[in-house]
N, C-alpha and C positions, 0 to 999 in steps of 0.2 A: 504494500500500500504506500502511495506517495502523495504528499500534500505540499503546498507551497506557502511560504511565509516570507515577509520582508526581513524578519530577524528572528533568531532563536537565542534564548538565554538559557544556559545550562546551570541550574542551581538557583533555588529560591531563597537564598540568604540575603543579607542586607545589601550587599553590592549588586547582586543580580536583580533584586526587586526594584531598587532605585533606578538601575539602568533600563529595565523593561518598562517601568512606568513612564520614564522620560521619552523613550522611543515611541511608545504607544501614543502618548500625548502629542508627539510630533507628527503622527499620522502613519507610522509604520505598523503594519499588522505584525504583532510580536507574540511568539509562543514561548512560554517559560516551561521548562521540564525539570522535574526534581524526582529523585528516587524515593524520597520520604512521602508519608501520607499527609503532611502538613507543611505549610510554608514557614519561613523564618530561619531554616538551617540551624546553625549553632547558637541562635538567639531566639528560639521558639519557646513554646509553652505547652505544658501538659497538666492533666488533672490527676491529683493523688489524694484519695480519701477526702474529697470535698474541697481541697485546697487548689488554688490556681498557682502552679509552680513553674517558674522559668527554668529552661534547660541551661542556658548560658548567660548571655548579657541581660542585665535587668535595668540598668540605668541608661536612659536615653538622653544624650547630650543635645541641647538646643542650640540654635544658631547654626552658622556655617552651611556646608553643602547639604547636610541632612535636612534641616528645616527648609532650606531653599527648594529642595526637590519636592517636598510636600506642597509648598505654596505654588510651585510651577504647575504641578499636575492637578491641583485642586483637591488634594486629599486632606481630610482633617487629621490633626496631630493631637491626639487626646493624651496629654501628659500633665500630671500633677507634680508641682515643684515643692519639695519639702522645705521647711524653714525652721532652723538653719539646715542647709543641705549637707555640709561637710564639717566634721569635727575629728579630732584625734582623741583616742582613748589610751591614756598613758598612766600607768601605775594606778589604775582604777578611777582616774579622774578624766572628765570630758574637758577638752580644750577647744573652744570654738574659735577658729582662725578666719572666719568669714570677713572680718573687717581688718584685722591686723596682718593677716597673711603670713608669709614666711618670716617676716621680722618678728612678729609676736611669738611664733612657735619656736624658732631657733634661739631667740633672745632668752627664753626661759631655760634652755638646755646647755648652752655652751658660750664661753667667752669669745669664741671664734666666729660668732654669728655674723659680725660685720664683714669679715673676710669672705665668707661664703656668699653673702648678699652682694658683695662687690662683683663676684664672678657671675652672678645672675644678671647684674646690670651690664657687664661686658658682653654676655651672650645676647642680650637684647640689641646691642649695637653691632652684632655680627661677629664678635670675637669668640669663636668656639674652639674647643679642643678638637683634635683630629678624631677620626672614627675608630681609631685603634684602642684608645684608652677607655677602660671601663668606668662606669659611674662610681664604683667602689674605690678604684685607684685614684680617680679625680678627687673624691671627697677626702681620702686619706691625706692629700696634700695640704688640707686646711684644718682638719680636726681628727682626733682619735676618739672623740666622745662616743661611747657605745650606744647611747640613746639616739644620737643623731644618725649614726650608721643604721640602726634598727629602723628608724622612720624612713630613711631613704630606700632601704631594702624593701620595705612594705609598700612604699609608693611605686617602686618599679614593679613589684609583684601585682599590685592591684590594677595598674593601668596597662602594663605590657606583658603580664604573665611570665615574668622572668625575675632572676635575682640581680642585685646591683652589680655583681661581678660578671654578669652575662650581658648587660645592656651597655652599649657605647654611651659615654658621657655626653657626646655630641647629640645623640638622639634624645636623651633625658632633658637636656637643657633646651633643645629646640622645641620640645613639646611644651615645656612650662613657660617659655618666653615668647613663642610665636604661634602656637596652636591654641585650641580652645581650653585645654587643661581642665576640662570638666568644671568650669566655673558656674555654668548653668545646666542643670540636668533635672530629670524627674522620672517618675514611674508611670506606666500605663495601667489604669484600673482594670483592664481586661487581661492583664499579663502582657508581656512584650509582644506577643503575637497580635495584639490589638492594633499596633501601628502597622504591622505587615498586612493585616487584613484590609486596612485603609488603602494601602498601595495596591493590593490585589484588585480592589474594586476599580481603581484607576486603570490598571492594565487591561481588565476585561472590557473596557469601553471600546477597545480597538485591538483585542487580542485574546489570548486564553492562557490558562495555567493548567498544565497537565501534571498532576501529582501521582505518586506511585508509578512513575514513568522514568526509569533510568535511561540515560544516554548510553549507547553501546559503541558508537563510532562517530568520529568527525571525519567527513569526506573532504579531501582536498585534491587539487590537480594543478600542476604547473605553478605552485606557490600561491594558490588562491583557495579559499574555502568554498565548498560547493553544497554542503548540507550536513545534516545530522541524522543518524538512525537511532531510534529509541525503541524500547519495548513498552507497548501500550496495550493493556488488557490481553496480555499473552501473545500479541502479534508484533512483528517488526514493522515499524512505520518509518519511512524516510521523509524527512522534511527538507525540501530543496530551498536553499537560501544562499545569498552571497554575504551574509553578515551573521556571525556567531560571537556571542559574548559568553565567556566561561567564568562562572563564579565557583567552580569546583576546585580551583587551585591549579597552579602550573603543572604540578606533578601528574594530576589526574588528566589534565588537558593534553599533555604529551602522550599519555597512555592511550587516550581516546583517538588521537590522530595518528599515532605511530611515530616512533622517533625519526624514521627516515624522511618523514614529511617536513620536518623542521630543520632550520639551519643548525649545523653541528655546534656552533658557539652557544646557541640558545639551549640546546639539550644539555650541554656541559654546565651551563648556569643552573638549570633545574636540578641536575644531579648533585652539584656541590654547594650551591649558594643558599638553599633554603635552610632555615633554622626554626623548625616548628617549636612552639612554646606551649608548655603544659600548665594546667592548674586543676584544682580540686574544688568542686562546687557542692556545698552542703546546705540543703534546705531544711529549716528547723521550724517546728510548730511548738508553741508554748502557751500554757494557760496563764502563767505568771509573766510579766514583762521581764525581758532580759536586760534591756537598756531603754532609756527614755528618749534618746536622740531620735528624731524622725527621719533622718536621711541616711548617709553612709558614714561610718566611723572607720578610721584607719588606726591600726594598733601600733604600739611602741615595740618593746622587746617581746618577741614571740619566737617559737620554733619554726612554724610554717604559716600560721594564720596571718593574713595581711589586712583584710577589712571585712565589714559586715553591714548589710543594709536592713533597715527596719521598714518593711514594706507596708504593713497594715496601719502604720501611723498616719499615712496619707491615703492609702487605698485599702480600707477595711474590708471591701467586698472580695478581696483575694482569699479570705479565710472564712470559715464558718463562724457564726456569732460566738463571742467569748474566747476566741483564739487570737494569738499573735503569730505573724509569719515573718521569719527572718531568712536571709540567705548569707552564708559566710563563704569567703573565698580564701583558699590557701594555695601556696605555690611550692612545689617540691624542690629539693636540692639534689641534683641539678634540675632545672626546668627545660634546658635545651639539650638534654641527653637522657640516657636510660636511668630509671629509678625503680625502686620497689614500691608499687602502688599501695599495697596493704600497710606497709610500715609508714609511708608518708601520710596516709589518711589517719592513722592512729596518732601521729604527732600533732596533726591539726585538731583532732578531737581533744587531745590533752591540753592544748592551748585554750580551747573553748571552755573546758572544765575549770581551768585556772583563772580565766578572765571573768567568768560569771559563776558566782557561788551557788546559784540556784539552777545551774544547767542540768542537774540530774533529773529534774522533773520535766524537762523538755523532750519532745518527740522528734526524732530524725526522720523526715519524710523521704529523703533521697540523698545519696552521695554519688556524685558523678566525677570520675577522673577523665579529664579531657586531654587526650594525648594521641600521638601517632597520626593516623589518618583522620582523626576527629579531635584536633587540638584546640586549645584556647585561641591561639594565633597560628595561622599556617606558616608564617615566618615572623620571627621577632623583629621589632623595630630596629632599623639599622642594617637589616639583611634582606631588604625587599628586592624583588625582581622587577623587570620592566613590564608594563602593561601590554606592549607589543610583543607578539610571539614570533615574528619573522614570516608569518603567513598572512597574506593580504586578506582582510576581512575577518580575521580571528583575533580577538582581544581577550585579555584577562582583567577581571576586577576582583576586589575583595582584599582580605587582610594579608595576602602574600605579595601584593604589588602596591603598597601604600606609598604616599608621599613621605619623604624622610621625616622621621620623628613623630609621626602621627599614630593614633591608636583608636581602638573601639569601633562602634558602628559609624561614628562620624568619619573615620578614615575610610571605611568601606564606601560610604556615600560619596566621599570625595573622589575615589577612584572611578565610580560610575559617572560622575559629572565630567571628569576629565575625558573619559573615553567617549561618552555620548556627545560632548561638545565637538570633539574631533570628527566624529561620524557625521553629525548633522551639518557641520560646516561644509562638508563635501557633497551634501545631498540637498536638493530642493525640498522645501517643506511640502508635505503631502497632505491633501484634505483627508480628514477623518471620515472613514466609510462605515464605521460601526463594526461590530463583531462578525467575523466570517465563520 
């Protein structure tokens, strides 16, 4: 069976959906295919015992390319912003740095705060370390304070799903001085999948989303893409198109197209350049409050635990009445290499027990270790591949091809904008014809 589409998007994650919604809005009949039974990819939502539980990403950063995409395609962005949004939980005390920022936080911990802050100022003016020095080594040049190092480690873990000795200092400073740095974020009261459903509605105005439909081959000839074959309802279906956007990651994209179809230099990059980053996501239900802060808290000295979000403080409908819902994130050591999942999970749970004296009464809804082919990040910040694949008409979007120093769903949306801007600049705007 063969059908025709103006564009095919492989993968219904953040980057894929943002790209598909933009192309559909521009008049291109776009088909999204995904092997899962729901949209959202590694930032989707599931139901567990009456709780609306997010699989991966839970905090949606406002502003930037993400919010711009929703505005462009006319999709509602239902996000509730906690107030205050971010605090640090250090030695059992909450420190709200919403107004004082880094100066307030570091000033309480080290006499070297001014030296560190000077380097942030240098970074804002473009004076950045090279990409070889790690965040940990960069910080050691200015302070040996264990509490400061713990905070920087947990910030790296929370945002980039890696440790401070694994993240280039250049990427860390770029994020905090020139990117969004999660200054404005919130939670969706339907679970994170709620924002993807809004984009799905926009896509279906001039396209379709085929779930439980894995792509099995990308067709190319003479350096150009010609289509995608998928398995749909037990049948092989070929979608003829001259435009394919892959949100499946460069590794899977090369596998679908076959290595011989790609330039050897690109294949070498895919083989050796990617650095998948891992994390551990623990969803927790509790009758008693664990913490009063309504947003996300980042911890100080911990073994593996980096941060925790209090979801029901702003979105009580995510849990049955009388329950509190939290999600905790931990990052293994190493995060960019092999590790013992069972041991790392236990270290994270030990941290939770130590941080919260009433943790024993809580109920763990799920524990998910995101690694290997289903990682927290397909490639750690600072180790991103190009969005171009060397095949005309075949692009990658998502968290393996981010702009330098960016992270999260915002970074995925940014990749979609960059790619679709390039595509639409070369194509005349087409009238919307409705769903085919």
